[in-house]
C-alpha positions as CSV (number, residue, x, y, z in Angstrom):
1,X,74.0,87.1,94.9
2,X,73.5,87.3,91.2
3,X,72.0,83.9,90.3
4,X,70.0,84.8,87.1
5,X,71.2,86.0,83.8
6,X,70.6,85.9,80.0
7,X,73.6,84.9,77.9
8,X,74.2,85.3,74.2
9,X,77.4,83.9,72.6
10,X,78.5,84.8,69.1
11,X,81.6,82.7,68.2
12,X,84.4,81.9,70.6
13,X,84.3,84.9,73.0
14,X,87.3,87.3,72.9
15,X,85.3,90.1,74.5
16,X,82.7,90.2,77.2
17,X,79.8,92.7,77.3
18,X,77.8,92.9,80.5
19,X,74.6,95.0,80.3
20,X,72.9,96.1,83.5
21,X,69.1,96.7,83.3
22,X,67.5,99.7,85.0
23,X,65.3,100.2,88.1
24,X,61.8,98.8,87.8
25,X,63.2,96.6,85.0
26,X,64.5,93.1,84.4
27,X,66.9,91.2,82.2
28,X,64.1,89.7,80.2
29,X,62.7,93.2,79.4
30,X,66.1,94.5,78.3
31,X,67.0,91.4,76.3
32,X,64.3,92.2,73.8
33,X,66.0,95.5,73.0
34,X,69.5,94.2,72.7
35,X,69.2,91.8,69.8
36,X,71.1,94.1,67.5
37,X,73.9,94.4,70.0
38,X,74.2,90.7,70.2
39,X,74.0,90.1,66.5
40,X,76.3,92.9,65.4
41,X,79.5,91.8,67.2
42,X,81.4,88.6,66.6
43,X,83.6,86.6,69.0
44,X,81.7,88.2,71.9
45,X,79.7,87.0,74.9
46,X,76.8,89.3,76.0
47,X,75.6,88.7,79.6
48,X,72.5,90.4,81.0
49,X,72.5,89.7,84.7
50,X,69.3,90.0,86.7
51,X,69.5,92.3,89.7
52,X,69.0,90.1,92.8
53,X,66.4,92.4,94.6
54,X,62.7,92.7,94.0
55,X,61.8,96.3,93.2
56,X,60.3,98.3,96.0
57,X,57.7,99.8,93.6
58,X,56.7,96.6,91.7
59,X,57.9,93.4,93.3
60,X,57.7,91.4,90.0
61,X,60.5,93.7,88.6
62,X,64.0,94.3,89.9
63,X,66.4,96.9,91.3
64,X,70.1,97.0,92.0
65,X,69.6,99.1,95.1
66,X,66.8,101.1,96.7
67,X,66.1,104.5,95.2
68,X,63.5,105.3,97.8
69,X,66.1,105.0,100.5
70,X,67.9,108.0,99.2
71,X,64.9,110.0,97.8
72,X,61.6,108.6,99.4
73,X,59.5,111.3,97.8
74,X,60.9,111.1,94.3
75,X,61.7,114.8,94.6
76,X,64.7,114.6,92.2
77,X,62.4,114.5,89.2
78,X,61.1,118.0,89.9
79,X,64.3,119.5,91.4
80,X,64.4,123.2,90.7
81,X,68.0,123.3,89.5
82,X,70.6,121.0,88.0
83,X,72.6,121.4,91.2
84,X,69.6,120.2,93.3
85,X,69.0,117.4,90.8
86,X,72.6,116.1,91.1
87,X,72.5,116.3,94.9
88,X,69.9,113.6,95.0
89,X,72.1,111.2,93.1
90,X,75.1,112.2,95.1
91,X,73.4,110.7,98.1
92,X,73.4,107.2,96.5
93,X,77.1,106.3,97.2
94,X,76.3,103.7,99.8
95,X,73.8,101.9,97.5
96,X,76.3,101.9,94.7
97,X,79.0,100.6,96.9
98,X,76.8,97.8,98.2
99,X,76.0,96.9,94.6
100,X,79.7,97.0,93.7
101,X,80.3,94.5,96.5
102,X,78.1,91.8,94.8
103,X,78.5,92.7,91.2
104,X,82.3,92.5,91.2
105,X,82.5,88.8,92.1
106,X,80.0,88.1,89.2
107,X,82.2,90.0,86.7
108,X,85.4,88.3,87.9
109,X,83.8,84.9,87.7
110,X,82.4,85.5,84.3
111,X,85.7,86.8,82.9
112,X,87.4,83.8,84.4
113,X,85.0,81.4,82.7
114,X,86.0,82.8,79.3
115,X,89.7,83.2,80.3
116,X,89.4,86.9,79.6
117,X,91.0,90.0,81.4
118,X,89.5,93.3,82.6
119,X,90.7,94.9,79.4
120,X,88.3,92.6,77.5
121,X,85.2,93.7,79.4
122,X,82.7,96.3,78.2
123,X,80.3,97.4,80.9
124,X,77.0,98.9,79.8
125,X,73.9,99.9,81.6
126,X,70.5,101.7,81.3
127,X,69.3,104.2,83.9
128,X,70.0,102.8,87.4
129,X,72.1,100.1,85.6
130,X,74.1,102.9,83.9
131,X,74.8,104.5,87.3
132,X,76.0,101.1,88.6
133,X,78.1,100.6,85.5
134,X,79.8,104.0,85.8
135,X,80.5,103.5,89.4
136,X,81.8,99.9,89.0
137,X,83.9,100.8,85.9
138,X,85.6,103.6,87.8
139,X,86.2,101.5,90.9
140,X,87.5,98.4,89.2
141,X,91.0,97.3,90.2
142,X,92.0,97.3,86.5
143,X,90.9,99.3,83.6
144,X,88.1,97.7,81.5
145,X,87.8,97.9,77.7
146,X,85.0,100.4,77.7
147,X,81.9,101.9,79.4
148,X,78.6,102.7,77.8
149,X,75.9,104.6,79.7
150,X,72.3,104.7,78.3
151,X,70.3,107.5,80.0
152,X,72.4,107.5,83.1
153,X,74.3,109.9,85.4
154,X,77.4,109.7,87.5
155,X,75.8,109.1,90.9
156,X,78.0,109.5,94.0
157,X,80.2,111.8,92.1
158,X,81.9,113.5,95.1
159,X,83.1,110.1,96.3
160,X,84.2,109.0,92.9
161,X,86.2,112.1,92.2
162,X,88.3,111.2,95.3
163,X,88.5,107.4,95.0
164,X,88.4,106.4,91.3
165,X,90.8,103.6,90.4
166,X,90.7,103.7,86.6
167,X,89.8,105.9,83.6
168,X,87.8,103.8,81.1
169,X,86.9,105.0,77.6
170,X,83.3,106.0,77.8
171,X,80.2,106.6,75.6
172,X,77.3,108.5,77.0
173,X,73.9,108.3,75.3
174,X,70.8,110.3,76.4
175,X,67.4,111.1,74.9
176,X,66.5,114.8,74.4
177,X,62.9,114.1,75.7
178,X,63.9,112.2,78.8
179,X,61.7,113.4,81.7
180,X,62.7,110.7,84.2
181,X,66.4,111.5,84.2
182,X,66.9,114.9,82.6
183,X,69.1,115.1,79.5
184,X,71.5,117.6,81.2
185,X,72.8,114.6,83.2
186,X,74.9,113.7,80.1
187,X,76.8,116.9,80.1
188,X,77.3,116.8,83.9
189,X,78.6,113.2,83.8
190,X,80.9,114.0,80.9
191,X,82.5,116.8,82.8
192,X,83.1,114.7,85.9
193,X,84.6,111.9,83.8
194,X,86.9,114.3,82.0
195,X,88.1,115.6,85.3
196,X,89.2,112.1,86.0
197,X,91.1,111.8,82.7
198,X,88.5,109.6,80.9
199,X,88.1,109.8,77.2
200,X,84.4,110.6,76.7
201,X,82.1,110.5,73.7
202,X,78.6,111.8,73.9
203,X,75.5,111.5,71.7
204,X,72.1,113.1,72.2
205,X,69.3,111.0,70.7
206,X,66.7,113.4,69.3
207,X,63.2,112.9,70.5
208,X,64.0,109.9,72.6
209,X,62.4,109.5,76.0
210,X,63.7,107.4,78.9
211,X,64.3,104.3,76.9
212,X,66.8,102.4,74.7
213,X,66.4,103.1,70.9
214,X,67.8,101.5,67.8
215,X,70.0,104.5,67.2
216,X,71.5,104.3,70.7
217,X,72.3,100.6,70.2
218,X,73.8,101.3,66.8
219,X,76.0,104.0,68.3
220,X,77.1,101.7,71.1
221,X,78.0,98.9,68.6
222,X,80.2,101.3,66.6
223,X,81.9,102.5,69.8
224,X,82.7,99.0,70.9
225,X,83.9,98.0,67.4
226,X,86.2,101.1,67.3
227,X,87.8,100.2,70.6
228,X,88.3,96.6,69.6
229,X,89.9,97.7,66.3
230,X,92.1,100.3,68.0
231,X,93.3,97.8,70.6
232,X,94.1,95.2,67.9
233,X,96.1,97.8,66.0
234,X,98.1,98.7,69.1
235,X,98.8,95.1,69.8
236,X,100.0,94.5,66.3
237,X,102.3,97.6,66.5
238,X,103.6,96.3,69.8
239,X,104.5,92.9,68.3
240,X,106.3,94.6,65.4
241,X,108.2,96.9,67.7
């Protein structure tokens, strides 16, 4: 169902980065913010797929799944406690599973095109795209190279805690001034991922609202580079051994 994408290739791809845009967003809008990510990594293909559904709020924008279906009054924004806030996102398992059903064939096809494996994939996302990225990375049949969440949360966490397939290395980024998806979501998500045995790094971006900043991109680039370097070192030691 994914038939639109923006692609950047920097050298012969040895790694694939797939970045999922947010709700009420588009691949074109995100692409303008990801130039540094594309330019800072060599031998990498960066794919920015377009969600296949028109957004229920603004039809010229896109969504991965309906948010109004699970919270028609947008009550989550003003939830009185973190427990109540999390409960709204916990309802979204079905939407995430439906997205997983059409996103996975896209990921598998794209990896196949470059003759790459799951371990070569870095899955990134912003806001709703981050929720989809977290869910998909945890439910993949094989562990991916790494996971990066920009202003996201582990949605459907009760289901994931029981059914997770893999434990990817993860970076969580969140702005301290985010009023759309409260900053405490980062700590909540980190705790859930750690329960599953994931290695988790977190970074608060001071003064950032619900958006993608240069600092966040720089941090994600360093995270991806560190994993690539670590895996190359392990591979070299394996050859020597």
